[in-house]
C-alpha positions as CSV (number, residue, x, y, z in Angstrom):
1,M,157.6,112.2,279.3
2,V,158.8,114.8,276.9
3,P,162.6,113.8,277.0
4,L,161.6,110.2,276.6
5,L,159.4,110.9,273.6
6,A,162.1,113.0,272.0
7,G,164.6,110.2,272.5
8,L,162.3,107.7,270.9
9,L,161.7,110.0,267.9
10,T,165.5,110.5,267.4
11,S,166.0,106.7,267.6
12,C,163.4,106.0,265.0
13,G,164.6,108.7,262.7
14,S,168.1,107.3,262.6
15,E,167.2,103.9,261.6
16,Q,167.6,102.8,258.0
17,S,164.5,101.1,256.6
18,G,165.2,98.7,253.8
19,P,168.2,98.7,251.4
20,V,170.3,101.8,250.6
21,S,169.1,103.6,247.5
22,L,171.8,104.3,244.9
23,N,170.9,106.9,242.2
24,W,172.2,106.1,238.8
25,Y,172.0,109.0,236.3
26,N,172.4,108.0,232.7
27,F,171.2,108.7,229.2
28,P,167.6,107.7,228.4
29,D,167.6,104.2,227.1
30,D,164.5,103.0,225.2
31,S,165.6,99.4,224.8
32,G,165.1,98.5,228.5
33,A,168.7,97.3,228.8
34,L,169.7,99.9,231.4
35,A,166.5,99.3,233.5
36,D,167.2,95.6,233.4
37,A,170.8,96.1,234.5
38,A,169.6,98.1,237.5
39,S,167.2,95.4,238.5
40,N,169.8,92.6,238.0
41,C,172.3,94.4,240.3
42,T,169.6,95.2,242.8
43,R,168.8,91.5,243.1
44,A,172.5,90.6,243.2
45,S,173.2,92.9,246.1
46,G,171.2,90.6,248.4
47,G,169.2,93.4,249.9
48,R,172.1,95.7,250.6
49,Y,171.2,98.3,248.0
50,R,168.7,99.2,245.4
51,I,169.7,101.0,242.1
52,V,167.4,103.7,240.9
53,Y,167.8,104.4,237.2
54,N,167.3,108.1,236.6
55,K,167.1,109.3,233.0
56,L,169.0,112.4,232.0
57,P,167.9,114.6,229.0
58,R,168.3,113.1,225.5
59,G,170.9,115.6,224.3
60,A,174.5,115.4,225.6
61,D,174.6,119.1,226.3
62,G,171.4,118.8,228.5
63,Q,172.9,115.8,230.3
64,R,176.1,117.6,231.1
65,Q,174.3,120.7,232.2
66,Q,172.1,118.9,234.7
67,L,175.1,117.0,236.2
68,V,177.3,120.1,236.4
69,R,174.7,122.2,238.1
70,R,173.9,119.5,240.7
71,L,177.5,118.6,241.4
72,A,178.5,122.3,241.7
73,A,175.9,122.4,244.5
74,H,177.4,119.4,246.2
75,D,174.3,117.2,245.6
76,D,174.8,114.1,247.7
77,T,172.1,112.1,245.8
78,L,174.2,111.6,242.7
79,D,175.9,108.2,243.3
80,I,176.6,106.7,239.9
81,L,177.0,109.0,236.9
82,G,176.9,108.1,233.2
83,L,179.5,110.4,231.7
84,D,180.0,111.1,228.0
85,V,183.5,110.0,227.0
86,T,184.7,113.6,226.9
87,W,183.7,114.7,230.4
88,A,186.1,112.9,232.8
89,P,188.9,115.5,232.7
90,E,186.5,118.4,233.4
91,F,184.7,116.5,236.2
92,A,188.0,115.2,237.7
93,E,189.6,118.7,237.7
94,A,186.5,120.0,239.6
95,N,186.8,117.2,242.1
96,W,183.3,116.1,241.3
97,I,184.1,112.4,240.8
98,L,186.1,109.9,242.8
99,P,189.2,108.1,241.5
100,W,189.1,104.4,241.1
101,T,191.9,102.8,243.2
102,G,193.0,99.5,244.6
103,G,190.7,96.6,244.0
104,N,188.1,98.7,242.3
105,R,190.6,99.9,239.7
106,R,191.8,96.3,239.2
107,S,188.3,95.1,238.6
108,A,187.5,98.0,236.3
109,T,190.5,97.5,234.1
110,A,190.6,93.7,233.9
111,G,189.7,92.6,230.4
112,T,188.6,96.1,229.4
113,L,189.6,97.5,226.0
114,E,192.5,99.9,226.3
115,V,191.2,102.8,224.2
116,P,187.9,103.1,226.1
117,L,190.0,103.2,229.3
118,Q,191.8,106.2,227.9
119,T,188.6,108.1,227.9
120,A,188.1,107.5,231.6
121,T,191.7,108.4,232.6
122,W,193.0,111.9,233.5
123,K,196.6,112.7,234.5
124,G,197.3,109.0,235.0
125,R,194.4,108.3,237.3
126,L,191.3,106.3,236.5
127,Y,188.1,108.3,237.2
128,A,185.4,106.1,235.6
129,V,184.8,102.6,234.3
130,P,183.8,102.2,230.6
131,Y,180.2,101.0,230.5
132,N,179.9,100.9,226.7
133,T,181.7,102.2,223.7
134,N,180.9,103.0,220.1
135,T,182.7,103.4,216.8
136,Q,181.8,104.1,213.2
137,L,182.2,101.7,210.3
138,L,181.8,102.2,206.6
139,W,178.4,100.9,205.4
140,Y,177.9,100.5,201.7
141,R,175.6,98.9,199.1
142,S,177.3,95.8,197.5
143,D,174.9,96.0,194.5
144,L,176.6,99.4,193.7
145,V,180.0,98.9,195.1
146,P,181.3,95.3,194.9
147,K,184.5,96.1,196.7
148,P,184.6,98.7,199.5
149,P,187.0,101.6,199.3
150,K,190.0,101.7,201.6
151,T,190.7,105.5,201.4
152,W,188.6,108.6,201.2
153,A,190.1,109.4,197.8
154,E,189.0,106.0,196.5
155,M,185.5,106.4,198.0
156,L,185.0,109.8,196.4
157,G,186.2,108.5,193.1
158,M,183.7,105.7,193.3
159,A,180.9,108.1,194.1
160,R,181.8,110.3,191.1
161,G,181.7,107.2,188.9
162,L,178.3,106.2,190.2
163,A,177.0,109.7,189.7
164,K,178.1,109.7,186.1
165,E,176.1,106.4,185.6
166,G,173.0,108.0,187.2
167,K,173.1,105.6,190.1
168,P,172.8,106.3,193.9
169,H,176.1,107.8,194.9
170,Y,175.9,110.0,198.0
171,V,178.3,109.6,201.0
172,E,176.3,110.1,204.1
173,I,178.2,111.6,207.1
174,Q,177.5,114.0,209.9
175,G,178.0,117.6,208.5
176,A,175.8,119.7,210.8
177,Q,177.3,122.2,213.2
178,Y,177.5,120.0,216.3
179,E,179.7,117.4,218.0
180,G,179.4,115.0,215.1
181,L,181.3,117.4,212.9
182,T,184.1,117.6,215.5
183,V,184.2,113.8,215.6
184,W,184.6,113.6,211.8
185,F,187.5,116.1,211.9
186,N,189.2,114.4,214.8
187,T,189.0,111.0,213.0
188,L,190.5,112.4,209.8
189,V,193.3,114.2,211.8
190,E,194.2,111.1,213.7
191,S,194.0,108.9,210.6
192,A,196.4,111.3,208.9
193,G,198.9,110.7,211.8
194,G,198.2,113.9,213.7
195,S,196.3,115.1,216.7
196,I,194.3,118.2,217.7
197,L,196.2,118.7,221.0
198,N,199.8,118.0,221.9
199,A,200.6,115.0,224.2
200,T,200.2,117.1,227.4
201,A,197.0,118.7,226.3
202,T,198.6,122.2,226.9
203,A,198.6,123.5,223.3
204,P,197.1,122.8,219.8
205,S,199.0,120.4,217.6
206,L,197.0,120.3,214.3
207,G,199.6,121.1,211.5
208,P,199.6,119.4,208.1
209,P,197.4,116.4,209.2
210,A,194.7,118.9,210.2
211,V,195.0,120.7,206.9
212,Q,194.7,117.4,205.1
213,A,191.6,116.5,207.2
214,A,189.9,119.8,206.4
215,T,190.8,119.4,202.7
216,I,189.0,116.0,202.6
217,M,185.9,117.4,204.3
218,H,185.8,120.3,201.7
219,N,186.4,117.9,198.8
220,L,183.5,115.8,199.8
221,A,181.2,118.8,200.4
222,T,181.9,120.2,197.0
223,S,181.7,116.9,195.1
224,P,178.8,115.0,193.6
225,A,179.2,112.7,196.6
226,A,177.7,115.3,198.9
227,D,174.1,114.9,200.0
228,P,172.3,118.3,199.4
229,S,171.4,118.2,203.1
230,L,175.0,117.5,204.3
231,S,175.4,120.7,206.3
232,N,172.2,119.8,208.4
233,Q,172.7,116.1,208.8
234,M,173.3,114.2,212.0
235,E,173.5,110.4,212.6
236,D,169.8,109.7,212.3
237,Q,169.4,111.8,209.2
238,N,172.3,109.8,207.6
239,R,170.5,106.5,208.5
240,L,167.2,107.7,206.9
241,A,169.0,109.0,203.8
242,M,170.8,105.6,203.3
243,E,167.5,103.8,203.8
244,S,165.8,106.1,201.2
245,G,168.0,104.4,198.5
246,N,169.8,107.6,197.3
247,A,173.2,106.8,198.9
248,A,176.0,104.3,198.2
249,F,178.0,104.9,201.3
250,E,177.4,105.8,205.0
251,L,179.8,106.5,207.8
252,N,177.9,105.7,211.0
253,Y,177.5,103.7,214.1
254,P,176.2,100.0,214.3
255,F,172.6,101.1,215.1
256,V,172.0,101.5,211.4
257,Y,172.3,97.7,210.8
258,P,169.1,96.6,212.7
259,S,167.3,99.7,211.4
260,M,168.0,98.8,207.8
261,K,167.1,95.2,208.4
262,S,163.7,96.2,209.9
263,N,162.8,99.1,207.7
264,K,164.2,98.3,204.3
265,P,164.5,94.5,203.9
266,A,165.0,94.7,200.2
267,L,168.0,97.2,200.5
268,F,169.2,95.2,203.5
269,K,170.1,92.3,201.2
270,S,173.0,94.4,199.8
271,F,173.8,96.3,203.0
272,R,177.4,95.6,203.9
273,W,180.1,97.0,206.2
274,A,183.9,97.6,206.1
275,P,186.6,99.4,208.1
276,Y,186.4,103.2,208.2
277,P,188.3,104.6,205.1
278,G,191.8,105.8,205.7
279,V,193.4,109.1,204.7
280,D,196.6,107.7,203.2
281,P,197.1,104.4,201.4
282,G,198.6,101.8,203.7
283,R,197.9,103.8,206.9
284,P,194.9,102.4,208.9
285,S,192.1,104.7,209.9
286,K,191.6,105.8,213.5
287,P,187.9,106.3,214.0
288,T,186.9,108.3,217.1
289,I,185.1,106.4,219.8
290,G,182.0,107.3,221.7
291,G,180.3,105.7,224.7
292,I,179.5,106.1,228.3
293,D,181.8,105.8,231.3
294,L,180.4,105.3,234.9
295,A,181.8,107.6,237.6
296,I,181.1,107.8,241.3
297,G,179.9,111.2,242.6
298,A,182.3,112.8,245.0
299,Y,179.4,113.7,247.4
300,S,177.7,110.3,247.4
301,R,176.8,109.2,250.9
302,H,177.5,105.6,249.9
303,P,180.6,105.6,247.7
304,D,181.8,102.0,248.6
305,L,178.4,100.6,247.5
306,A,178.3,102.8,244.5
307,F,181.7,101.5,243.3
308,E,180.4,97.9,243.7
309,A,177.2,98.7,241.9
310,A,178.9,100.4,239.0
311,L,181.1,97.3,238.5
312,C,177.9,95.2,238.5
313,L,176.1,97.4,236.0
314,R,178.9,96.9,233.4
315,N,179.5,93.2,234.1
316,R,179.5,90.6,231.3
317,Q,175.8,89.8,231.6
318,N,174.7,93.4,231.5
319,Q,177.1,94.5,228.7
320,M,175.9,91.6,226.6
321,A,172.2,92.6,227.1
322,A,173.1,96.3,226.3
323,A,174.7,95.1,223.1
324,L,171.9,92.8,222.0
325,K,168.9,95.0,223.1
326,G,170.3,98.5,222.8
327,G,173.0,98.1,220.1
328,L,175.8,99.4,222.4
329,P,179.2,97.8,221.7
330,P,180.8,96.3,224.8
331,T,184.0,97.4,226.5
332,L,184.9,93.9,227.6
333,R,187.2,92.4,225.0
334,A,186.1,88.8,225.6
335,L,182.5,89.5,224.6
336,Y,183.6,90.0,221.0
337,F,184.5,86.3,220.8
338,D,181.2,85.2,222.2
339,K,178.9,83.4,219.7
340,T,175.9,85.0,221.3
341,L,177.1,88.5,220.2
342,F,177.8,87.4,216.7
343,K,174.2,86.5,216.1
344,S,173.2,90.1,216.3
345,Y,176.6,91.6,215.6
346,P,177.9,89.9,212.5
347,F,180.3,92.8,212.2
348,A,181.7,92.3,215.7
349,A,185.2,91.5,214.4
350,E,185.3,94.8,212.4
351,V,184.1,96.7,215.5
352,L,186.7,95.2,217.7
353,S,189.4,95.9,215.1
354,A,188.3,99.5,214.9
355,L,188.2,99.9,218.7
356,E,191.7,98.5,219.1
357,N,193.1,101.1,216.7
358,A,190.7,103.9,217.6
359,S,191.3,107.5,218.6
360,V,189.8,109.5,221.4
361,R,188.6,113.1,221.3
362,P,191.0,115.8,222.8
363,Q,191.3,115.2,226.5
364,T,191.0,118.5,228.3
365,P,188.7,120.1,230.9
366,A,188.1,122.7,228.2
367,Y,186.8,120.2,225.7
368,Q,183.4,121.8,225.3
369,N,185.1,125.0,224.0
370,V,187.5,123.1,221.9
371,S,184.7,121.2,220.2
372,I,182.7,124.4,219.6
373,A,185.7,126.1,218.0
374,I,186.1,123.2,215.6
375,S,182.4,122.7,214.7
376,H,181.7,126.4,214.2
377,T,184.8,127.0,212.1
378,L,184.2,124.0,209.8
379,S,180.5,124.6,209.2
380,P,179.3,124.4,206.6
381,P,181.9,121.9,205.2
382,S,181.4,123.3,201.6
383,A,182.8,126.7,202.8
384,I,186.0,125.3,204.4
385,N,189.2,127.0,203.6
386,P,191.7,124.4,204.9
387,L,194.7,126.5,205.7
388,S,193.0,129.6,207.2
389,D,190.4,127.6,209.0
390,V,193.0,125.3,210.7
391,E,194.9,128.4,211.7
392,H,191.7,129.9,213.2
393,I,190.9,126.7,215.1
394,G,194.4,126.7,216.5
395,S,194.0,130.2,217.8
396,Q,190.7,129.5,219.4
397,I,192.0,126.3,221.0
398,E,194.8,128.3,222.6
399,D,192.3,130.7,224.1
400,A,190.2,127.8,225.3
401,L,193.1,126.1,227.0
402,Q,194.1,129.3,228.8
403,S,190.6,130.1,230.1
404,K,190.0,130.1,233.8
405,G,187.4,128.0,235.6
406,L,184.9,125.5,234.2
407,I,182.8,125.8,231.2
408,P,179.2,126.8,232.1
């Protein structure tokens, strides 16, 4: 009787009851778009799998820390991972995520914007599929500025003129000591024709374009265009400052548009958008993109289903919902020509243009250290010494690139 009972228990324990559960870890979405995507794909699987949407911490550092700790412990419950666009090289080098190959790669790249794909690629291999992207535009008040500026010099000149007239004149941008400051610097460097790292990501590049970028940041911070709170401001503080009526310009992501429409309908009537200002006349700007890429955990017990589910999560229907409900720009190019998107995204053409000429942040497993070196050196922007600070950043980047192991 005992052997028979043991055999029955073993048999029962090995049976799978119901669909496979796939854990999707991503940023906390308050719009409901991500939860809806998980439900949509669960239904579409025909009972083969169920996607469980697990919310990571709100801050990018907390998100990365949780994933790194669990992957380092070979956690097999991490199936689909929402990675910040700077994490793929680090996670790939650590063998924490699986490469996309064959049919999965073809499906992931078909119709996908090229620059977002760059963020998911490391050493020629695709390690994630772009779920959404993001880019900044210039937002301005047409009652103060009938024609938007095309360069930073032109914008600062307009701000000075408005200040002399006693009118709102601030330029709102992310000047706090965090990732947003690195993004600002990277955008200016790339827009000046340079890059932070060389083509092989083995050494700093910087040079005159970086000095030019740091000079622009210092010029803004020491001009009448600077918000007194510049050195403490992030994206949401910029949004609120623009809505307060004291600013004429704002460099920010599209989430500011529905916010202005809802919170300040009077100001919204003159709230307009234009391409991100360039550094040199005649040279288009190269705004730095953001977004989330979906990767498959290397220790997942169901990788084949996880690849399939990730493709579903970022399909046309779910990307459109994320754009309309959550304000997240799509990575599928065709959606920018869909009339449904234009109803909520009247600036869709400008976003697409920016994305097709965008830049990515330095791609290296040591990115966290690179970003810290930049943001700490350039904070506060009013104290920037362009030549010496760029030299210091270069020295710190060299140290970061030569470090051993992964960033804690």
